[in-house]
N, C-alpha and C positions, 0 to 999 in steps of 0.2 A: 268210809268203809262200806257203806251200803251202796254207794254209787259204783265202787269197784266191783262188787259182787254182781251188780246188775249188768255191767259191761261184759264180764266173763260169760255170763249166761247168754247174752246176746250173740257173742261170737260162737259159742257152741251151737246155738240154734241155726245160725247161718251155715256153718260147716255141715251140719247134719242134713239140712235142706238141700245143699249142693250135691252131696253124695247120693241122696235119694233121687234127684233129677237125673243124674248120670246113669243110674241103673234102670230108668224107665224104658220099656221096650217100644220101638217104632221102626217104620220102614222109610228109607230116603232114596229118591231117584235123582240121578245126575244125568244131564244138566237139570238144575232145580226148577227152571221155568215150567209152569204147568202146560204151556202151549209151545210146541217146538215147530217152527216153520222151516221146512227143509226143501232143497231143490230136487226135482225128479232126476232119475238116472244117477244119483249119487248114493254112496253107502251111508248108513245111519247106525249109530251105536248109542244105546241107553243102558244105564246100569241101575240095578236095584240092590240096596245094601241094608240088611237088618242091623239095628243098633240096640244096645243094652246087653242083656245076657244072651249072646248070640247062639249059644248051644241049645237054648230052649225053643228056637225057631225051627219049624219043620214045614215041609211041603211048600217051599218057596218056588213061585212060578209066575210066568207072564201069560196074559190072555189078550188076544187080538180084538179089533173092533167087532168082530162077529161073535165074540164070546168063546171062541175056540182057544184051547191051550196051545201055546207055541211050543213046538217040540224042541228038545235039547239035542245038541250035536257037539260032542267033545272030540271028534276026530280032527286030525291035522288039516288046516284049511285047504292045502293043495289036493287033499283026497275027497273033499266034499263035492258032491255032484247034484246039481239041480235044486238044492234047498235054498230058496230065496230069503226066507225069514226063519231064524232059529235062535235058540238061547245057548249060552255057554258060561260055565263057571270060570270066574276070573280070580286068581289069587287064592289065598287060604283064609280070607276073612268072611267067606260066605257070600260074596258078591255074585249076582247073577246078571249077565249081560244079555240085552235084546239086540240082535244084529239083523239089519236089513241090508242085503248085499247091494241091491240096485232099486232104489225107491221108485215106486210107480204111483200114479195118481190114485189107483184103486186101493192102495195100501194105506191111504190116509185114514185117520180116525182116532178113537180113544183106546189106549193100551193100559192094561191094569196089571200091577204087580201085587200079589197076595201071598200071605204066609199064615201059618197057625202057630200061636205062642202057647207053650206049656200044655199042648194038646187040648186046649179049651178055648182060647181067645183068638179071634180071626182079625188079622191086620190087612188093610187094603190101601194101596197108593196108586193114583191114576195120573196119566200124562196124555196130552192130545198132540198128535202129529198132523200138521197141515202142510200141503205141498204147493209148490209153484214150479212152472216150467221156465228154466233159464233161457237166456237169449241163445238161439241156435241159428248158424248161417247155413241155410238149406241149399241155396244155389247162389253162390257169390264167389266165383273164381278170382284169385288174386292177380291173374294176368289175363287181359282180354284184348282182342285185336280187331277193331273195326276197319273197314275198307274205305279208303278215301272217296269222298263225294257220295257215299251211300248213307241211308238211315241205319242207326245202330242203337240197340238198347244195352247199356251197361248193366248186367244182371246183378241184383242184390236182393235175394228173397230171404226174409228173416222170420223166424217163428219164436214165439214166447207166450207164456200165459201168466199174467195178464198180457194183452196185446201190446207190442212195443210202438213207440213213435220213431219213425225213420226220417232222417234228413241227410243232405249231401253237401260235400265240400270238394273244391278242386284247388290243389296246391295251397291249401290252408284257407281259401276264401269260400264263404257260404254260397250255395247255389239255390236259385228259386226258379220256378217255371217261367220260361221265356219262349220266344219264337224258335230258338234252337234247342233249348233244354226243357224237357218235360219230365217232372218227377212222377213216377207211377208206383203202384204198390209193390211191384216186383223188380223195379230197376229204374234207371235214368235213361230216357230216350234222347239221343242226339240226332238232330236232323242235319243232313248234308255234312257229313264228317269232314273236317278240315285238318290239315297237318298241325294246326295250333291246338287241336284236342289231345295231342300227346301230353301225357303227364300222369300224376298220381291223384286219383279220386278217392275220397273218404266217404264210406257209407257208415253212418252212425245210428245205433239203435239204443233207445232209452225206455226203461220200464219204471215209471215213477212209483208204483205201488211197492215194488221190491227194492227200489234203489239201484237196479242194475244199469250198467253203462258199458257199451262195447263199441269199438271202431273196427272197421274192415278197410285196410288200405288196398286199393285196386289199381294196379299199373295198367294204364291204357296206352297201347302202342298202335298208332294208325298205320295200317298197311297200305302200300301203294303198289299198283301193278307194275310189272317190269316195263322199261323203255330203254332203247338202245342209245348209247353215247355215239360220238362221232367215230364210228367204226369203219375201217376200210372195207371196201367191197371186193378187193382183189388181194391175193397173197401169192408169194413165190417160194419154192423150196428147190434145192439143188438135188438132182438125181444122185442116189447113193448116200446122201446125207440125211440126217434127221432134221425135220422142220416142224414148225408149229403155227397154228392160227389161234389168235386170242379173241374170244367173244366177250364184249363188255356191255353190260346192261345195268341200269339203275333200278332200284325197287326196294321196298321194305315189306317183309324181310329180304335179305340178299337172295337173289334168284339162284336156282339150280339150273345147270346147263346140260343139254344133250345135243349131239351132232348126228346128222343124217346125210348120207350121200344121195344127191338128188336123183341121179339116173337109175339107181338100184333100190332106193328107199331103204337102204341098209342102215340100221342103228349101229354106230361105230364104237360103242363102249366096250364091246367084247370082240372086236376085230383083231386079226392076227398081227398086223403091222400098225394099226391105229390104236391110240389110247386117248381117253378123254378124262378131264378133271371136272366133275360136276360142280365143284365149289369155285374154281377160278375161271372156268370156261375155256381152258386151253385144250385144243385138239392137236395131238402130236402124231406124226407119221415117221416111222423109223424102220428101214430106210425108205426113202421115196423112190418110186418107179415112174416110168414115163406115162403109163396108163392111169396114174393117179390124177392126171389133169381133169378138171371138170368143176361142177358146181356142188357146193356143200351148204347145208342149211343148219344154222344154229338156232336152237330153241331155248329161251329163257323163261322159267316158270317159278312163281311163288304162290303163296296162299291167296294173293289178290288177283292173279291172272297169268296170262302166257302170251309171249310174242315170239316171232321168228324172223330171221334175216338170212338171205343167201350170200355166200362168198365164193368167188371164183378162184380156184387154186391152179397156178401155173407151175409146171415142173421144168426147171432149167436143166438142160442137158449140157454137161461139161464139153468143152471143145475137144476134138480128137483129130490127130494128124493122120490122114488116110494114106498119103503118098508123098514121098520125098526121095528123089533119085540122085545119087552122086554123079558128078560130071567131071571129065578130064579133058582139058583144052591146052593147046600149046601156047607158050608165051607169045604175045604180039598178035594173037588171033583177033578176028573182028569183034566177037563178043562171046561172053559166057552167060548161059540162061539157066538159072536154078529155079525149079517149080516146086510148089508145096500145095497140096490139096487138103482142106480141113473140113470138118463137119461139126454140128452142134445146134443147140437152140437156146437163145436166139442166135441169129447168124453171127459166127465168130469174125473178129477182125484179125487180119494176117499181117505180120511184119517179120523182118529178119534182123539178126544181130550177130556181128562178128564175135566168135568165141574169144574171150580175153578182153573185150571192150565193154564199157559200161553204157554205151550209147546204142539205141536202136535206130534202124533206118526208118525214115518217114516217107510218106507217099510222094512220088515224083523224084526228080533229081536231087541228090544230096548236096547241101550247102558246102560241106567240107571236101567233096570230090564229085564233080558232075559226071564222071564216067559211070557212077553207080546210080541206077534208077530202080525204084520199087513201084510195082503195079499190082492191083488185085481186081478180081472179078467174081461175080456171083454165078454159081453153077446150079443146074437143076438137081433135085434130090436123086440119090442113087436108085431108090425105088419109090413108087407113088406113095405119098403120105409120109415119106421118111424125113430124116433130119435135113435141115438146110445145109448147103455146102458152099464153100468159097475156095478160090485158088489165088495164091500169091506168086508173083514173078519177081525174082531178083536178077537184074540184067547188068553185067559189067562189060564195058567196052574197052578196047585197047588193053588187053589183059597183061598184067605185070606179074613178075615172080612173087612180089609181095602180096598179091591177091590170093595166093595159095593158102588154104587153111579150112577150118571148120566154121560153118555158118549155121546158126540156130534158127529154125523156123518156129515162130511163136504165134499160137492162135489163142485169142482171149475173148471171153464174154462174161456174163454175170456169174457163171459157175466157176470161173477161174482161168487158168492158163494151161496150155499144153505145149511142150517143147520137144523138139527133136533136132538132132544135129545132122547136117548134110555136109559133104566135103566137095570143095572145088579144088581139083588137082590141076596145077599149072605145070605143064611139062617144059623142060629146058635142058640144054646140053650140059655136059659135066663141067664142074668148077672145083678147084682145089683151095678155095678161100678159107675153108675150115681146117687146112693142114698147115700149121705154122712151122713145123720142123723143116729146117733147111740144112742142118749140120749135125753130125753125130760123131762120137769118138769111141775108139777101142784100143787095146794094147795087149801084147803078149798072149795072143790067141783068145782074148777075153770075148765071149759071145756078146753080140749086140743086136738089138731089134730096131728096125726103122719101119715106119708106117705112113700110109697116106690115106686120106678120106676124100672120096669124090662125091660131091653133091650133084645130084642129077635126078630127073624124072623123065623116063623110067631109069632104073638103076643102071649104072655104067659097068662095063667089063674092064678090069684092070690087068695090065701086063707090065713087066719090069725089064729094064736094060741096064747094063753096067758098062760105063765108058763107051757108049754107043755100040755095044755088042749084046746079042741075045744071051740071056742067062739060061743055058741048057742044063741038062741033068748034072748038077754039081752037088755033091754030098755035103759041102760046107755052106750051102745057101738053100734055105727052105722057105717057100712062099705059102703063107696061110691066108686064105680068102682071096677071091678075085673080084670083089666088088660088093657094095660100094666102098668097103674098107679092105685094105690088104696090108699084110705085114711080112717083112723079110727077116728071118732069123739067120744071122751071118756069123760064122766063125772064121775070122781073118787069119789063116795059118801062115800067110806070107803077104808081101806088099801088093800082090795082084788084086787083093780084095779091097784095097783102099782106092777111092776115086768117087766118080759121080754116078749115083744110082738115079735112073729116070723112071718115074711112075707115070704110065699112060692110061687114061680112062676114055671109053668110047661108048656112046649110045646112038639111038636113031636120029638124034638132033645134032650130033657133032662129037668132037673129042677135045681133050686137054692134056697137058703134060706138067709134071712137077719134079724138080731136081732136089736131091738130098746128097750132100757131100759127106762121105765117111772118111774121117781123118784119124791118124795114129797119134795117140796121146803119150806123154812121157812125164816123169817126175818134175816138180817145179825147180826153177833155178835157185841160186843162193839168195838168202835174205839180204836185203840191202842194209837194214839197220835195226838194232835192238836197243831201245832207249830206256834207261833206268828212270822211272817216274817217282817212286817213293822207296826209301831204304830205311829199315829199322835195324835193331841189333840182331834180329833173327830172320827178317824177310826182305825180299826185294820185289817191287812191282814194276812190270815192264810194259812198254808199248812197242809195236813192230811196224816197220815199213816193209811190206811184203816183197816177194820175189819179182824180178822184172818180167820173167816168163812163167806163167802159171802152168805150162805144159799142156794147155788146151782144156784143163778141167779146173773147177773152182778149188781154192785152197781150203782144206778141211781142218787143219790143226797146225799149231806151232809147238816145237820141242826145244828143250834146253838140256845141254850136257854140262855138268859142273864137277870140279874136283878141287881139293885143297892143294896148295902150292907144292907141298912135299910129295904128292902122289902123281902117278902118271894117268894118261887117259884110259888105260885099261881098267883102272879102279874108279872111274868117274861114275856119277849117278845121273839118271835121266828123269825128266818130268815133261809130260805132254799136256797141252791145253787145247780144248776145242776153240775154233774161231769165235770171236766176239764174247768170250768168257773173260773173267778177271784173270790176268796173267800174273799170278803171285807165286813166287818161289819161297817156300817155307822150310823150317827145320834147320836153318843155318845157325852157326855158332858165333857169338859176339867176338869181335877183335881177331877173327881169322880171315885169311886171304884166300880168295877163290878165283879160279880161271873158268870162264864160261864160253860156250859157243852154241849157235842156234841153227835150226833148220825148219823148213816148211814142208807140209805133206798134203798131197791131193789123193784121189782115188787110186792112182798108180803107185804111189809110195812117197818116201822122204827124199828131198833134195840133199845136196851136199851141206856139211857143216860150214858155217860162216859167221861173220859179225863177232869175232872173238872179243872177249872183254875180260878185264881183271878188276877185282873189287876187294877191298878190305872192309870187313863189317865193323860198324861202330861198337863202342863199348856198351856194357849193360846200362840201362837207364830205366826211368819210370815208364809205365805203359803208355801207349798211344791213346789219344782221345777216343772214348767210346762214341760210335756213330749211332745216334738215336733214330729209330725207324718211325716215320710219321705217315699218316694217311688222312684224307679228308681235310686238307690244309686250305684255309680261307684267309687271305691277306696275312700270311705268315703265322697264322694261329691254327694249331691242330684241333679239330672239333671232336669232342667225345660224344658218342651216341647215348651216353648214360647220364642220369641226373647226378649221381653221387659217387661215381668211380671213373677211373681212367687206367688203361693198360699201357704201361711203359715197356717198350721193347727196344733192344739195341743189338748191334753187331759186336761180337767179342773182339776187342782191339788186340793188336800185337803186344806181347808182354815185354818185348825188348830185352830178353835174356833171363828174366826172373819171373817165375810163375805169378800170376795175379792171385792175391790172397783174398781180396774182398772188393765189394763195390760200396761206395757211399752215395746216398741219395738225399737230396734236400729239396723240398718243395714248399712254396709260400703262395698265399693269395696276392695277386698284383692287380694294378689298374694302369691303363695307358694314359700317359700325360704328355705334355709338350717336351718333357725331359726323358721320355721313354717309359719303360715299364717300371713302376714304383711299387715297392712292397707294401702290402696292407696288413702285414702281420700274419699270425696263425701259421708260422713255419713249423715244419717237422723235419727231423734228421733221423736217419736210420742206416744200418749197415746190412749188407747181404753177403752171404758166402759166395765165393767165386765158382764153387763146384755145382751150383744150381743152374737152371735154365736162364737165359738172358732176358728175363721178363719179370715185371713186378706190377701187382694190382694195387693201386692207391684207392682206398675206400673212405667212406664217411666224409665225402666232399660236399660242398654246397652247390646247389644247382645254379646254372646261369652265372658262373663265376670263372674268372681267369686265374690260372696258376702258372708259375714258372718253376721248372724242374732243372736241377743241376745233377749230373751223374759223373762221378769220378771213379776210375779204377786205381787200385793200389797194389804194388808189390813191395818187396823188401827195400827197393830203392826209394820209392816215394809215390806220390800221387800223379795221375795224369792230368792233362788239361781237361776241365769239365766240359762234357757235352751238354748242350742246353736246348730246351724246347719250351714254348708257350702253348698251353692248351686251355680250352674252355669247356666246361661241363654243359650238358643240355639244359634247356629251359623246362621248368616244371609245367606240364600241359594243363594242370588243374588251375593254374593262375593265369587268368585272361588279362587282356589289356596290354598297352605298350610297356616296354621295360622301363623301370624307374631310372631317372637321371640322378646319378650320384654326385652330390655337390661337396666340395671341400669345406668343412665347417668344424667348429670346435665340438668335440664329442660331448654329448649330454651325460649327466651323471647316471651311471648304470645302476641296476638294482643291487648288484654286489657291493658297489661303493656305498650306496645308501645304507645297506645293512651294516657295513663296516663303521659308518659314522654313528649309527644308533648303538652298536656294541661298545664303541669307544666312549660314548657319553655315559652309558650305564656303568662302564668300568671306572670312570672318574668319580661318579656318584658313590660307587662301592668303596673306593679308596678313601674318600672324605669321611664316610660313615665309620669305616674301620679305624681310621686314625683317631676319630673322636672317641670311639669305644676304648681304644688303648690309653688315651690320656686320662679320661675321667673314670673308667671302670676297670682298667687293667684286664680287658678281655679283647677278643677278636683275633683275626689272623696275624696281625702285626705283633701282638703280644706273644702269640704262640711261636712265631719265628725267632724273636729276640730272646725268648726264654731258652731256646734250644741251640742258639749260636755258640754259647760257651761250651756246651757238651760236645758239639760237633768239632769245634776247634781242638779240643783235647783229644778226641778220637783221631783226627788227622795227624797230630803230632806223634801220637803213639804209633800209627801206621808208618810214618816216615822213619822212625827209629828202627822199626822191625825190618823195613826195606833195606836199610844200610847194613844190617847184620846178615841178611839172607839173599841168595841169587834170585833173579827173576824166574818165576814159575808160570806155567800155563802158556797157551798159544799167543802168538804175536798177531795182532790185527793190523792189516795194511789198509790204509784209506785210499780209495780210488776216486779221485776228483777229476772230472773231465776238464775243469777249469785250469788244471795244472799241465794238461797235455800240450805238446808242441809238435808240429809237423817236422819231420826230419828228412834230410836228403842224403842218400848214401852213395858215395862214389866208389865203385868196385873195380878193382884191377885184377884180371885173371892171373897175371903173373905173380902177384903178391898174395900170400896166404893170409887173408884178413880183409878188413874193410876200414876205410876212414869215414867216420860219422861226423857230419857237419850239421850243427843245429842252426836252423834258419827260423825266422819269424813265421807265425801261422799264416796260412793263406786265407785271405778274406774272400768270402763268396761275393760273386757279382750280384746275387739276389739281395 
């Protein structure tokens, strides 16, 4: 018990002593080190904080090393002006901060924080501030540029207190003083700078007393004075064009360029027609003029030096054709001489070319025709100091009419080509070679024109004669034009105006005549034969053997007149066909008899009816075969331009007396074999109404695949013979390589068949499991079915009894099964009211 009492007393003593220590007054400075070493030119903050019963502390203040009280400044920092050292209250716990904005060496020393406690006791806390000067790069540019082959000091002046130790590195390797490198107090001296001195130098400063360490990376780039590359000393520009001269020089840094015209000493950067690029050295003139010829100086300059080089600029003057005179010479003359004078600089070359020909004449006699000779000579300038001139001579001996035409004089030099056409006119007597008309026709006062064209140089004068007599003032004959072309407008009111008209042309070199026979035309004679080519129940297709005499004019049309046997010709119907069109007579009635006769027509009119015929039309029957229209046929196969579709088009066939009700189309994939086209499956059947257009678009086809199509027309009588076509779809352009070779082989098991096998297997497993459940557990689908069979049988018996007592109610459902359909063939007799229907086996497709 005594020990317990002693322990309690000990604890009370300790707690009382701790509370007493916490209430003891004192001052504390942060940071707590009594000596603060700070760099100059940096801001410093020290705080003085009273502890204990803080409310009893008064007159808290800081005193500087000179013993002067540091003034307090509670204004916002941005408004403080010029006060380098001041105090400021921080927070609400009585902390007083000493702030030095920019520490200087003169501000080092002992600073004192003091306060009065309970108006009687003085508390003091001191701290000492010592300064040091941090490493400062006073003169150490990060980029420096020595000049090749000169001495250069890489500047690196460093200041610090205490004094720093400075050493050097190049590209990471330490440098020492050598014959080329000398380490000095304010830099690194390089003797005879070489291009290998390019690189990064490191100037390192160390202050051991403060532990400071800094590096300065200095990029040294050796500058080399400009020097010219292999630059041409001459340049040319074409007059009127823009041109340029490029000045190329090496150097580091890259030189800047200026251009000066040598004779005027004009700097060309601000010239009106000249422009310079100081970075690329390109001098541009736009446009160039003749007086721009001369010497130009290029100056290349950089920080290491300057060089210059002259360039002579020549201005090319485009060739110009100064003189080219047309000539006119009679055919057979001794020679034709065409001259062409040209100018330019340098001296142009002159040649000639026949307009319409691709070949130019060469100097001397031509290999293709030695009658033609080309010569040229140099002429003196037109004015002193003017452009150079030349003259070309094209000489043609033994002149022919074929030599007449345009000849281009072509002058060429470096500036390009000049071209001008000159004409050699070959004079000759008249000729009617361009007048093919030798015969003309007219009838029944029908006006007619006859013309003649006389070729001649100079133009000929044309006169006309009729049957060797002059054509005087006749109101029925009018002459239009008297050369080189002349036309007679004739109204032959009687036979006197038919005969030989003679056109006579005359010029200074001779005369010529041309005869044109004007004949009287009449309708054609009778048709020799009209042959029936194709006959259906309602149509007849003919061919004709024309009339023996066409009446002088070409046959324009054929006509038929037809009537039923019980009618006369006054009630007959007519149809006319243009020549070379299908001669098809339509709209006839089956099993009727018709009489027909035919005639031919020219521009005068119809001939007499002839070639009488009598025909009885066949009975009504199934339609004719539809004719499929094909295009782009290759080896009997119509090529579709599309990958996946084909347009089927056909001509509507004759219906043979009964209107066509529909068309049936069947198409299948096929391949060509030794036995012909064999079906590959994938067949489709469809029907189209007959009232639509005779076309059908088959879609969803496979590319690069052959298909066979059968088209049948059907009326009430039956089906037509099928029209057939083989076509091929286009190849898919996205699939490259040769077409695959299809081999006949057993088909592999498809994915659908594989799925069927799997489903069948699962079904067998299900049946086995279900029967097992039925036998042993009386459950499963089998049990459910057998349990309901009895009830279903009873329901069926009850329904049968009801059905016997009551009549059938509700709609009757007719089953439409295509498999039960059979093609029928109807034989129709117009004389009998009705039809006999004969059932025949279905028609099997050729596909």
